[in-house]
N, C-alpha and C positions, 0 to 999 in steps of 0.2 A: 582824316587825322594819319597822319606817321608814324612807324612801329617805336622810335625814337619818344616819341611825345606820348603813345600810350604807357609806356614805358614809363617817365619819368612822373606823369600823373599817379600810376599804380602805387610807382617810389613814394610819392609822397601823402597816398591816402594808407599810406602803412604805415609810414614814421606819425601821422599826426594819433595811429590807433593807440599802437605803440605808445606813444606821450599819455593819451585817454589812457590808458592802463594801467600807467604807471603810476599818473595821478591818484587814480582807484586804489594801486594799493598801497599808500600811502596813506590814504584816506584812512582807511580799513585799518593800517597797522596803528598809525596813533587814535580810534579810537578803541582797538583792545589796551593798548594802554593807559588810555583815560580810564577803562574799566577797571584795570587792576592798581592804578592809584587810587580810585574810588576808593576801591578795597582795600586797600591798605588803609585810607584812611579811617574808613568804619573800625576794622579792625584794633587800631590805634586807640579809637576814642571808648571802646566795651573793654576794653586794655585798663586806660584811665580811670574811666567812670564804675565798670565793675568791677574789672579785678581788684582795682589801685582803691577804690572805697571801701573793698569787702578788707582787705588785709587794711587797711587805715579803722576801721572800725576792728577787727581783731585784735591791731596791736592796742588798742584805748581798753578794752577789755582784759589781756592778756596785765596792761598796768591797773586794773583796777584789783583784779585779782595777788596781783603782787603787795598791792596795798593792805588785800584783808587777812595776809598771812599774819600768823604768829610770831613772833621773836626767836622761837625754839625750832620752825621749821627750816635748819636752813637747809637738809635736801632740797625742800619742795621749792624753795626760794632759788636755788641754784639750775633748778631743771626749768622755772616760769622766766629765767633770765635768761637761758638760752635760747628758751624758747622768741622770747623778745626780739634777741640778737639776730635771729634765724628771718623771723615777722620781718625786720627793719629789713635785711637784705635783702627780703623777697621784694620790700614792695620800691628798693631803691633801684632792684632790676627787672622791675615792672614798666617802672615808671621809667626809667632810658628804653627800653624795650619801647614802647609808644610812641617817643621823644622819634626814634630813627624811623621804627616807621612809616612814620605823616609827621615831623616837627609842625606843631601848628603855628611856630613864629612864624611860618614860610606861608599859608592862609594868613595870617593876623595879619602881616608886618610886611609883609613883601622877602622878595630875593637877596636882598643887601643883609636886612636883619639876618635870615638865616643863615646865610654863608658865614657873616660874621659869628655865631651863634657856630655854629660847627665848627669852622675855626679854632676857634677860643676849646670845644668840647674833646677835637682830637687830639690838640695841643696835651691838655688835661690830662685826657685817659692813655697817651702812648709816650707821654716825656718828651715830644719831637714840639724842635720853636718851630712856628707856623706862622706864617704870615699873610696878609692881606692886603691887595690893592684893587682899587674895583674907582673907574670911573663915573660919573655923575648918566644912570642909564634913563631911559627912553622911556614911556609906558609899556610892561611885556605883558601878553597874558597869560595867563597862571600854566599853561601846556608849556611855555619857551622857558618858564620861571622852575616848573618843575623839573626839565630837564637839564640843565644846567644846573642845578642845584645837587641830581641826583649822578651827573659825568664829577662833579667835583668832592662828591661821597664816594663813589670809590675808586674815585683815582686818590684821594687823601690814604683810605684805607689799606690801597696796594701798597703806597709810599710807606706809611708807616709799623702795618702788621706784615709786610710780606717780604718789603727791599733793607723792612733795615734803619730807615732816612732819620738823620736828627735834625734837618733844616728840612722844612715845605717851604715854598713858595706858593701860595694864590693869587694869580693875576686874569683881572678881566675887564676887557678894553671896548670899546664901540671902534672898528671899521667899517667908516664909508655905513655903506648898508648891512653889517654882519657884525656881529659880537665875536670876541677872541677871547676863549676863555686855554690859560695856560696855565701847569702845576708844574712845578719843577721840582725836584729833590736831590738827596746827592745821598741816595741809599745806594742798594748794591747793583745792580742795574741788570736789565736781562736782555734777551735778545728779542725785537720788539711784535719779531712775529706768534713766537710763544705768549706771548702776552696777550695779542689779540685774538691769540685761540681759542680761549677759554669763551663760552657763551653766557647763557644768563642775562645774571647782573655785573658779572666782571667785564673787564676795557672790552672785552668783543661786545659784548651786548649789548654796552654803552658805543660802541662804531652802529650798530643798526640802527638802532634808535634817534640816534643825529641824521641818518641816509633819511629814513622818513622824514623828517624838519627838511630834506635838503643841504646837512650839515655836512661836515667830514670830520673825519679822527684822526691823529698821526702821532706817533710813537718816535721819539730819538732818543736812543739809549745803547748804552753796551755795558760789559761785566766790570763791579769799578768803581761805573764813573756815573752813577745816578740814571736818572730820565728827567723827559721834558716828555707830556701830554700836551697837545695843542687839540683844540672843540673849535670849532668855526660853524655858523649856524646863521642863516640871514634870518633879518627883522622880519621879514613877510617871508612865512613857508607854505604862504598854500600855492 
């Protein structure tokens, strides 16, 4: 065997080893993310069924107390009314936090229904006009649905809260063996590299999560010209 042949074989062996290592890295990364989402689901359920139920009972007891007060107890009635308002606001905040941690609609009805809820919710909370255009989708596993939901959630939060966008469009299409998710906004825009520099659950974190599934995230923006977020992920990410 010639030296050149030996080098080619060694190169192929190293390349195969790198590919195996990369697949294993992605598998482990997806497993870690799944654990995080499972924990989000557990905490959301505890907030809804535990804290939320306790607040509901407390609100009911306060109503009973208010009804039992004598007409002349105006000062105490005002205190109870303030407590009722605080209890109601806290209950609504708890429910909203539970939904944002892990919306039950994503597990119960799937990605399309969850995206429609997210678009409607974000529009109501921010005052922006948010629209959704979505193709009929093939059956998607839970991980892929969660991934696309989280990318959309982060992009909408960035557009409405940080970029001050008044109009946002969400588009999800199938492109051959991939799905293409795009979010357009007319906000202030920014340097794409700076926007991607954030880790955690920001756009930079979403880029890393997409990579675990063989996907890509691209930003197109300039100061004063809005932003376009494009996420492409293969249907078969194994």
